[in-house]
N, C-alpha and C positions, 0 to 999 in steps of 0.2 A: 233066780241065780243059777239054777241048774241048767235052764234053757240057754242062758248067756254063755255058760261054760261049754255047752254042747256046740253052739255056734263057733266059739273060739276054736275048739278042737277040730271042727270040720274045715274051718278056714286054714288052720295051721297045717293039717294033713294035706289039704289041697295044694298049698305052696310047696310042701316037702316033695310031693309027687312031681310037681313041675321041675323042682331043683334036680330031681333024679335024671333028668334028660340033659343036664349040663356036663360039659367036659371041663372040669376045674382047671387043669394045667393049661388048656387052650385059652381060656379067658382071663387067667390070673394077671398077666402083665397089663392088659388093657384096662381092667378095673382096679389094678393096684392092690390086689389081695395076695396073701401068702398061703400056699397049699401045704398042709401038714397031714400026710396020710390020706384018709378018706374025707377030710373036711378042709374048709378054707377059714382063715382068720381074717376078719373084717374090722378094722378100727372104726368105731362110731363115737365121734367127739372124743377121741383119744383112748377109748376103752375097747379092749379086744373082745369080739364076739365070735363064736364058732358056729359055722353052718355046715351041715352035712345032709345026706338024704334021710337021715334018721332023726336028727334033732337040731335045735338051735339053742345055744346056751350063752349066758352072760359070763363076765369074768369070774363069778363065784360058782359057775357050773349049773346054775338054775335057768329055767326057761324064762326068757324076758317077756315083757308085756307084748301083746299081740301087735301093737303099732310098730314096735321095733322089729319084730319078726317080718312083718309086711315090708317095711323099708329095706331090710337087708336082702330079702328074696327079690324084690323088684329091682334092686340095684344089680344083682347078679343076672337076673333073667333079661334085663334090658341092655346088656352089654353090647355096645356097637361093634361092628366088624372092624372098623378102623377108629382108633382114638382121635376125636376131634381136638382141634387146637384150643387152648385155654384163653383167658382174657375176656374183655368186654363185660363189665359188671352190669347186671339188670335187676330191677325190682321185680318182685313176684308177679305183680300185675301186668308186666310187659311180656311174659311168656305167652305164646299163642294159645295154649290150652288152659290157661289159668282163670279165665273170666268167671266161671261159676264158683270159684273158691276165693276170689280176691277179698270179698267182705269178711269171710271167715278168717283169712290170714291176718287182716287188720285187727279183727276182734280178739284173736287168740295169740298173736305174736307181737306185732309192732306197737300197737296201742298199750297192751298190758306191760310191755317192757318200759315204755315211756312213763307210764303212770307209777309203776313199782320203783323206778329208780330216779324219779324226779327229785332233784335236790340231793342226789346220792351218787354223784358221778364216781367218786373214789371207790364206793362200795361196788359199783358196777364193774369198775376196772379190776378190783380185787377178785370178784367172782369170775370174771373172764379169764384172768390169769390162772385161777384154780382149774379152769377147764382147758388149759393149754392154749389160750388165746395169745396172739402175738401181733406185733406191729406190722401192718401191710407194707408191701413194697412201694406203694405210691401214697402221696399225701392227699388228704381230703380236708375241706374246711369245716371240721366238726370238733366239738369239745372232746370227743373220744372216738377213736377209730380202732377196731380190733378185728383180726381175721382168725377164723377157726377152720379146722379141717373136720367138717361134718362126716364126710366119707372120703376115701382116698382121692377121688377125682372130683369131689364136690366141696370146694371151699365156700365158707359163708363169711360175708363182710358185715359187721355191725357198725353203724354210724349213729352217733347219739349227740344231740344238742340238749343241754340242760335248760330248764326254765329260766326266764328273766322277767323284767318288769312288764314286758309286752306280750310274750308268747309262752305257752306251756312247753314242757319238754317234748322233744320230738325224736323218734327213732326210725331208722331205716335198716332193713335187713336185705342184703343183695346177694345174688348168686351169679356165677359166670354163665354167659349165653349157652355154652355147651352142656350145661346141666341137664337140659331137657332131653339130651341124647342118652343120659345115663339113668334117669328116673322120671317117673310120671308126676304130674302136678299134685295129685292127691297125697302121694307119699312125701313129696317135697313140703307140702303144707304141714304134714305130721312132723317132719324134721324141724320146722320152724316152731311148732308147739312144744316139742321136747326141748328145744334150745332154750326157750323161755323157762320151762320147768326146771331145767338144770341150773340156770342162772339164779333162780329163786332159791333152790336148795343150797347152792354155794354161798349165798348171801346171808344165810341164817347164822346167828351168833353161835 
């Protein structure tokens, strides 16, 4: 446990040292974050996280799980010089650097969501709304379609078909093509895993 904690701290400190090289006011508009003093506020699935060169904190002021720290730091560090246009939804497997992680994404995101909410579309919708999910601007031929703002410039689209007499429940989780300009695929896979975890939490009675 101590060794794990040491690795956590080393990784955490390494990211904070990289963050120290950023000009927050310069990148703020491109990545859609708010600068407050010496830190930036980044909404992650609707909850405000604060990132500075000294610490990363969640809405309660505590240090979040390392996966969230990594996602937030990568999002800031990969800020493109020019904001790419949005649109063009893609499955995780279709991003050019996603190949090594495609199976893991299926095993930890889309398949678990399909299995957990099979026969429970209304519960999935309620959980999604608790996470500030909303109706997307375009229509899709699915039993449930919800859009989420994972990060300011990274929307996530949930597509869900419930089970029927012939097929089991199926789930798709899509991102805009420009997502790869804002974050790496390993971090995006973690975004997907956390999305499923948050849905599970919100579905509990």
